[in-house]
DSSP file (Angstrom, degrees, kcal/mol; ACC not computed):
  #  RESIDUE AA STRUCTURE BP1 BP2  ACC     N-H-->O    O-->H-N    N-H-->O    O-->H-N    TCO  KAPPA ALPHA  PHI   PSI    X-CA   Y-CA   Z-CA
    1    1 A M              0   0    0      0, 0.0     2,-0.4     0, 0.0     0, 0.0   0.000 360.0 360.0 360.0 127.3  -11.9   29.0   32.5
    2    2 A K        -     0   0    0      1,-0.0     2,-0.6     2,-0.0     0, 0.0  -0.643 360.0-141.8 -80.3 129.4   -8.4   30.6   32.3
    3    3 A K        -     0   0    0     -2,-0.4     2,-0.6     2,-0.0    -1,-0.0  -0.830  17.7-175.1 -98.9 121.5   -7.0   30.5   28.8
    4    4 A R        +     0   0    0     -2,-0.6    45,-0.1     1,-0.1    -2,-0.0  -0.948  19.6 151.7-116.5 110.7   -3.3   29.8   28.5
    5    5 A T        +     0   0    0     -2,-0.6    41,-0.3     1,-0.2    -1,-0.1   0.594  60.7  51.5-114.6 -14.1   -2.0   30.1   25.0
    6    6 A V  S    S-     0   0    0     39,-0.1    -1,-0.2    40,-0.1     6,-0.1  -0.983  78.7-127.8-128.8 124.5    1.7   31.1   25.4
    7    7 A P    >   -     0   0    0      0, 0.0     3,-1.3     0, 0.0    -2,-0.0  -0.301  30.7-109.5 -65.2 155.6    4.2   29.3   27.6
    8    8 A K  T 3  S+     0   0    0      1,-0.3    -2,-0.0     3,-0.0     0, 0.0   0.824 116.3  54.4 -56.0 -34.9    6.1   31.4   30.1
    9    9 A F  T 3  S+     0   0    0      2,-0.1     2,-0.4    29,-0.0    -1,-0.3   0.718  92.7  86.1 -76.0 -19.1    9.4   31.0   28.2
   10   10 A A  S <  S-     0   0    0     -3,-1.3     2,-0.2    28,-0.1    -4,-0.0  -0.662  71.7-140.1 -88.9 133.1    8.0   32.2   24.9
   11   11 A K    >   -     0   0    0     -2,-0.4     3,-2.0     1,-0.1     4,-0.5  -0.549  27.8-108.0 -84.8 156.4    7.8   35.9   24.1
   12   12 A K  G >  S+     0   0    0      1,-0.3     3,-1.4    -2,-0.2    -1,-0.1   0.851 116.3  58.9 -53.1 -39.1    4.8   37.4   22.4
   13   13 A R  G 3  S+     0   0    0      1,-0.3    -1,-0.3     4,-0.0     4,-0.1   0.664  96.4  62.6 -71.0 -12.4    6.7   37.9   19.1
   14   14 A T  G <  S+     0   0    0     -3,-2.0    -1,-0.3     2,-0.1    -2,-0.2   0.626  89.7  77.6 -86.3 -11.8    7.5   34.2   18.8
   15   15 A V  S <  S-     0   0    0     -3,-1.4    -9,-0.0    -4,-0.5    24,-0.0  -0.855  88.4-118.8-100.2 127.2    3.9   33.1   18.6
   16   16 A P        -     0   0    0      0, 0.0     2,-0.2     0, 0.0    -2,-0.1  -0.202  29.8-102.4 -63.6 153.8    2.2   33.7   15.2
   17   17 A K     >  -     0   0    0      1,-0.1     4,-1.8    -4,-0.1     3,-0.4  -0.497  23.0-127.1 -74.0 143.9   -0.7   36.0   14.8
   18   18 A L  H  > S+     0   0    0      1,-0.2     4,-3.0     2,-0.2     5,-0.2   0.884 109.1  58.0 -58.7 -39.6   -4.1   34.3   14.5
   19   19 A S  H  > S+     0   0    0      1,-0.2     4,-2.0     2,-0.2    -1,-0.2   0.877 105.8  49.3 -62.1 -36.2   -4.8   36.3   11.3
   20   20 A S  H  > S+     0   0    0     -3,-0.4     4,-2.4     2,-0.2     5,-0.3   0.901 112.1  48.0 -68.3 -40.6   -1.7   34.9    9.7
   21   21 A I  H  X S+     0   0    0     -4,-1.8     4,-2.6     1,-0.2    -2,-0.2   0.930 112.8  48.5 -64.8 -45.2   -2.6   31.3   10.6
   22   22 A E  H  < S+     0   0    0     -4,-3.0    -2,-0.2     1,-0.2    -1,-0.2   0.888 114.1  47.1 -62.7 -38.9   -6.2   31.7    9.4
   23   23 A K  H  < S+     0   0    0     -4,-2.0    -2,-0.2    -5,-0.2    -1,-0.2   0.939 123.6  29.1 -69.7 -48.5   -5.0   33.2    6.1
   24   24 A T  H  < S-     0   0    0     -4,-2.4    -2,-0.2    -5,-0.2    -3,-0.2   0.774  83.3-148.9 -87.9 -26.6   -2.3   30.7    5.2
   25   25 A K     <  +     0   0    0     -4,-2.6    31,-2.8    -5,-0.3     2,-0.4   0.668  68.3  97.8  63.6  16.5   -3.8   27.6    7.0
   26   26 A N  E     +a   56   0A   0     -6,-0.3     2,-0.4    29,-0.2    31,-0.2  -0.998  47.6 179.6-138.4 140.1   -0.2   26.5    7.5
   27   27 A V  E     -a   57   0A   0     29,-2.5    31,-2.4    -2,-0.4     2,-0.4  -0.998   4.2-173.3-139.2 135.0    2.2   26.7   10.4
   28   28 A I  E     -a   58   0A   0     -2,-0.4     2,-0.4    29,-0.2    31,-0.2  -0.997   6.6-168.2-125.5 127.6    5.8   25.5   10.7
   29   29 A T  E     -a   59   0A   0     29,-2.5    31,-3.0    -2,-0.4     2,-0.4  -0.946   3.9-174.1-115.3 139.2    7.7   25.7   14.0
   30   30 A I  E     +a   60   0A   0     -2,-0.4     2,-0.3    29,-0.2    31,-0.2  -0.993  16.0 166.0-130.6 122.7   11.4   25.2   14.4
   31   31 A E  E     -     0   0A   0     29,-2.4     2,-1.0    -2,-0.4    31,-0.2  -0.972  43.8-131.3-142.2 154.1   13.0   25.1   17.8
   32   32 A D  E    S+     0   0A   0     -2,-0.3     2,-0.3    29,-0.1    29,-0.1  -0.547  87.1  62.8 -99.8  64.5   16.1   24.1   19.6
   33   33 A G  E    S-     0   0A   0     -2,-1.0    29,-3.0    29,-0.0    -2,-0.2  -0.889  95.4 -58.1-164.5-172.5   14.4   22.1   22.3
   34   34 A T  E     -a   62   0A   0     -2,-0.3    30,-0.1    27,-0.2    26,-0.1  -0.478  40.9-121.3 -85.7 158.1   12.1   19.0   22.6
   35   35 A K  S >  S+     0   0    0     27,-2.1     3,-1.0    -2,-0.1     6,-0.4   0.846  90.5  83.8 -64.3 -35.7    8.8   18.6   20.9
   36   36 A I  T 3  S-     0   0    0      1,-0.2    -2,-0.2    26,-0.2     3,-0.1  -0.579 109.7  -6.8 -80.4 127.8    6.9   18.2   24.1
   37   37 A N  T 3  S+     0   0    0     -2,-0.4    -1,-0.2     1,-0.2    -2,-0.1   0.741 106.7 118.0  63.2  28.7    5.8   21.5   25.8
   38   38 A G  S <> S-     0   0    0     -3,-1.0     4,-1.9    -5,-0.1    -1,-0.2  -0.183  86.9 -68.7-103.8-159.1    7.8   23.6   23.4
   39   39 A L  H  > S+     0   0    0      1,-0.2     4,-2.5     2,-0.2     5,-0.2   0.891 130.6  56.8 -63.1 -40.4    6.8   26.4   21.0
   40   40 A G  H  > S+     0   0    0      1,-0.2     4,-2.3     2,-0.2    -1,-0.2   0.905 107.0  49.3 -59.0 -41.5    5.0   23.8   18.7
   41   41 A T  H  > S+     0   0    0     -6,-0.4     4,-2.4     2,-0.2    -1,-0.2   0.908 110.1  51.0 -62.7 -42.8    2.8   22.7   21.6
   42   42 A A  H  X S+     0   0    0     -4,-1.9     4,-2.1     1,-0.2    -2,-0.2   0.903 110.8  48.2 -62.4 -41.3    2.0   26.4   22.4
   43   43 A V  H  X S+     0   0    0     -4,-2.5     4,-2.3     2,-0.2    -1,-0.2   0.908 110.4  51.3 -66.9 -41.1    1.0   27.1   18.8
   44   44 A K  H  X S+     0   0    0     -4,-2.3     4,-2.4     1,-0.2    -2,-0.2   0.904 110.3  49.5 -61.8 -41.1   -1.1   23.9   18.7
   45   45 A E  H  X S+     0   0    0     -4,-2.4     4,-3.3     2,-0.2     5,-0.2   0.903 108.9  53.0 -63.4 -40.0   -2.9   25.0   21.9
   46   46 A L  H  X S+     0   0    0     -4,-2.1     4,-1.5   -41,-0.3    -2,-0.2   0.907 110.4  47.4 -59.7 -44.3   -3.5   28.5   20.3
   47   47 A I  H  <>S+     0   0    0     -4,-2.3     5,-2.4     2,-0.2    -2,-0.2   0.923 116.7  42.6 -64.4 -45.5   -5.1   26.9   17.3
   48   48 A I  H ><5S+     0   0    0     -4,-2.4     3,-1.7     1,-0.2    -2,-0.2   0.933 111.9  52.9 -68.2 -46.8   -7.3   24.6   19.3
   49   49 A D  H 3<5S+     0   0    0     -4,-3.3    -1,-0.2     1,-0.3    -2,-0.2   0.816 113.3  44.7 -59.8 -31.0   -8.3   27.3   21.9
   50   50 A N  T 3<5S-     0   0    0     -4,-1.5    -1,-0.3    -5,-0.2    -2,-0.2   0.286 110.2-123.7 -98.6   9.7   -9.4   29.6   19.1
   51   51 A K  T < 5 +     0   0    0     -3,-1.7     2,-0.4     1,-0.2    -3,-0.2   0.841  45.3 171.4  53.5  42.4  -11.2   26.8   17.2
   52   52 A L      < -     0   0    0     -5,-2.4     3,-0.3    -6,-0.2     2,-0.3  -0.675  17.9-150.2 -81.5 135.5   -9.3   27.2   14.0
   53   53 A L        +     0   0    0     -2,-0.4    -5,-0.0     1,-0.2    -1,-0.0  -0.749  62.3  15.3-111.2 155.1  -10.1   24.5   11.5
   54   54 A D  S    S+     0   0    0     -2,-0.3     2,-0.5     1,-0.2    -1,-0.2   0.862  77.3 156.4  56.6  43.4   -8.1   22.8    8.7
   55   55 A I        -     0   0    0     -3,-0.3     2,-0.5   -29,-0.0   -29,-0.2  -0.871  33.3-148.0-100.9 128.6   -4.7   24.1    9.8
   56   56 A K  E     -a   26   0A   0    -31,-2.8   -29,-2.5    -2,-0.5     2,-0.4  -0.834  19.9-176.1 -94.3 129.2   -1.6   22.1    8.8
   57   57 A I  E     -a   27   0A   0     -2,-0.5     2,-0.5   -31,-0.2   -29,-0.2  -0.990  12.3-172.5-131.1 134.1    1.2   22.3   11.3
   58   58 A Q  E     -a   28   0A   0    -31,-2.4   -29,-2.5    -2,-0.4     2,-0.5  -0.990   8.9-162.8-124.0 125.0    4.7   20.9   11.1
   59   59 A T  E     -a   29   0A   0     -2,-0.5     2,-0.6   -31,-0.2   -29,-0.2  -0.927   4.8-166.0-113.2 127.8    7.0   21.0   14.1
   60   60 A Y  E     +a   30   0A   0    -31,-3.0   -29,-2.4    -2,-0.5     2,-0.3  -0.953  37.1 119.2-112.0 116.6   10.7   20.5   13.9
   61   61 A A  E     -     0   0A   0     -2,-0.6   -27,-0.2   -31,-0.2   -29,-0.1  -0.955  65.2 -72.2-162.4 172.0   12.3   19.8   17.3
   62   62 A Y  E     -a   34   0A   0    -29,-3.0   -27,-2.1    -2,-0.3   -26,-0.2  -0.470  56.4-102.9 -73.5 148.1   14.4   17.3   19.2
   63   63 A P        -     0   0    0      0, 0.0     2,-1.9     0, 0.0    -1,-0.1  -0.304  35.4-104.6 -67.2 157.6   12.6   14.1   20.3
   64   64 A D  S    S+     0   0    0    -30,-0.1     2,-0.3     2,-0.0   -30,-0.0  -0.560  85.5  96.9 -86.3  77.5   11.5   13.8   24.0
   65   65 A K  S    S-     0   0    0     -2,-1.9     2,-0.2     0, 0.0    -3,-0.0  -0.945  86.6 -67.3-151.9 169.0   14.3   11.4   25.0
   66   66 A F        -     0   0    0     -2,-0.3     2,-0.5     1,-0.0    -2,-0.0  -0.431  48.7-162.0 -64.5 129.8   17.7   11.5   26.7
   67   67 A I        -     0   0    0     -2,-0.2     8,-0.1    -5,-0.0    -1,-0.0  -0.970  13.6-129.9-118.8 123.8   20.1   13.1   24.4
   68   68 A E        -     0   0    0     -2,-0.5     2,-0.1     1,-0.1     7,-0.0  -0.216  33.9 -93.1 -66.6 160.3   23.9   12.6   24.9
   69   69 A H        +     0   0    0      5,-0.0     2,-0.3     6,-0.0    -1,-0.1  -0.410  67.8 110.2 -74.5 151.4   26.2   15.6   25.1
   70   70 A G        -     0   0    0     -2,-0.1     2,-0.0     4,-0.0     0, 0.0  -0.942  67.8 -52.9 166.7 179.4   28.0   16.8   22.0
   71   71 A T     >  -     0   0    0     -2,-0.3     4,-2.7     1,-0.1     5,-0.2  -0.324  56.1-106.9 -71.2 163.2   28.2   19.6   19.5
   72   72 A V  H  > S+     0   0    0      1,-0.2     4,-2.7     2,-0.2     5,-0.2   0.916 122.4  51.5 -57.1 -43.3   25.0   20.6   17.7
   73   73 A E  H  > S+     0   0    0      1,-0.2     4,-2.0     2,-0.2    -1,-0.2   0.913 110.6  47.6 -61.3 -43.8   26.3   19.0   14.6
   74   74 A E  H  > S+     0   0    0      2,-0.2     4,-2.2     1,-0.2    -2,-0.2   0.919 113.7  47.8 -63.7 -43.5   27.0   15.7   16.4
   75   75 A L  H  X S+     0   0    0     -4,-2.7     4,-2.6     1,-0.2     5,-0.2   0.935 112.1  47.9 -63.6 -47.1   23.6   15.7   18.1
   76   76 A E  H  X S+     0   0    0     -4,-2.7     4,-2.6    -5,-0.2     5,-0.4   0.864 110.8  51.8 -65.1 -35.1   21.7   16.4   15.0
   77   77 A K  H  X S+     0   0    0     -4,-2.0     4,-1.4    -5,-0.2    -1,-0.2   0.932 113.3  44.8 -64.3 -44.7   23.6   13.7   13.0
   78   78 A R  H  < S+     0   0    0     -4,-2.2    -2,-0.2    -5,-0.2    -1,-0.2   0.884 122.3  36.9 -65.3 -39.3   22.8   11.1   15.7
   79   79 A I  H  < S+     0   0    0     -4,-2.6     3,-0.5    -5,-0.2    -2,-0.2   0.926 126.2  30.3 -82.5 -46.9   19.1   12.2   16.1
   80   80 A F  H  < S+     0   0    0     -4,-2.6    -3,-0.2    -5,-0.2    -2,-0.1   0.603 108.3  64.7 -97.0 -12.9   18.0   13.0   12.6
   81   81 A D     <        0   0    0     -4,-1.4    -1,-0.2    -5,-0.4    -2,-0.1   0.285 360.0 360.0 -94.3  12.1   20.2   10.7   10.4
   82   82 A N              0   0    0     -3,-0.5    -1,-0.2    -4,-0.1    -2,-0.1   0.466 360.0 360.0 -85.6 360.0   18.7    7.5   11.7
C-alpha cells in the first residue's frame, strides 16, 4: 500500500514532525484555503496513517463553499462573523 501523507502543494517544512505531535498531543493548522483537501487534511492523514492516538487537532480555514470576490478583510468578515 502506497502511503501518501503530504499533498503535492505542501512543502516538507509545513507538515509538523511526528515527534512534536506525539509530545504535545495538540495540532493547530491555519491556512488561507478551504478546509477540504488542505494542510489540515494532510496533517489528519499523517496522524491516522501513523496510528497516533488522543491527538487534538483544530483547523482554521475557509469553508468549502463558493466565496465571493473581495478583499481578505471583506471575505473574512462575511465568512467568520456570521
